[in-house]
N, C-alpha and C positions, 0 to 999 in steps of 0.2 A: 886714792877712794876711800869716803868715809861711809860707814854704814852705821848709821845712828839708832836710837830707838824708834823713833819715828811711828809710833803708833795712833796717830792720825786724832788726837784729843787735842783740840785748841790749845787749849791753856799749857798742855806739853810741849806741844808744836813750838808754841812760840818761844817758851823757856828753852829749850833745847834749841833753835835758831839762834836766839842771842847770845847764848853760850858757845855755839858755834863760831859765829862773828866775833866775839869778844878772842877765841882763841886762834881761831886763823887770820882774821883781820882782813888786807886788801885782797888775800889769797883765797878766799872764801867763794867768792865768784867762779872761778876756774878751779874749785876743787868738786869733780865729781861726788854727787851724792845718791846712793842706792839704801833704800831700805827692802827688808824680807817682809814687812808685817802685813802691809797692804795685799800681799799676793797669799799669804799662808794663816795673817792672823796673828795674833799673840798666843806664843806659846810657851809664855810664863821661861823658868830658867832655860829648859831645853832650846828658847831663841837664842840664846848665847853658843850653843851647840851648830845651830843653824849657821848662825852670823859668821861664825870661824869657819865652817865649810865652805860658805860662799865667797870667804876673803880670799881661802887657800886656791879656789877654781878661779876667781878674778885675776890673780896672779899669775896662775899659771899658762890659762889662755888669752891674756891680755884683752879682758870684755870686761866694761862695768856693765852688767845687766840694764835692761830697760825697768821701771819701778812702774809696776802695774798696777790697776785700780786706782790711780791718782790722777785729780783732774782739780782744776782751780785752787792752783797755790795761790797763795798769798804773794804777791811779788816783794810787798815790806820784809818777809824773811829774809832775802839777799842772798839764798841758797840755790846749787845749782843742782836740782833734784833730777836725773836721769828719766824724763818720762817721754823724751823725744823716741827712743829707740835707743837700744846696745849702742856702747860707743868702746870703739877698737882703742886700745892706747897701751902705752908701755906704762907699767907701773912697777916699783920698789918696795912701796909700800901701802898697806892698805889697813886702816883703824877702825876697830869696832866698839859699840859701847851698847851695852845692853843692862835692863836692871828687870827686877819682877818686883810683885807684890810682896809687901814681908823684910824689903832691903835688899835682896839679893842681888849685887851689882858685879860687873864685870866688865872690863876696857883691856882691849889686845890691839896688839900692833903686829902686825904677819909682816915679814919682808923676805924680799927676792934672795936667793942663796947666789951668793958671788963664789965663784970659782977662782 
């Protein structure tokens, strides 16, 4: 699962989709992507905490949430945004990327604990 910034600003979304495709290559189409921003709005630096909590819950419950309030996604983005409903899946890692106006930036990877 990838939780990107996903703020819904066309130019930013295009740049972010391009970066995701560059980093994940052919795996991008099968990588579930969920953004919290369409549901709760842009929370500035608090968004990083919200994304981290979402990542932990997704790992714990094995569910990628539905990205709400998202329609008409440009297919040229080439990314797999979970708009059709929640997805039950076993995940080992969740990556998040968030930033706020002024330069605060955080990227985190949360992994399942192996016993």
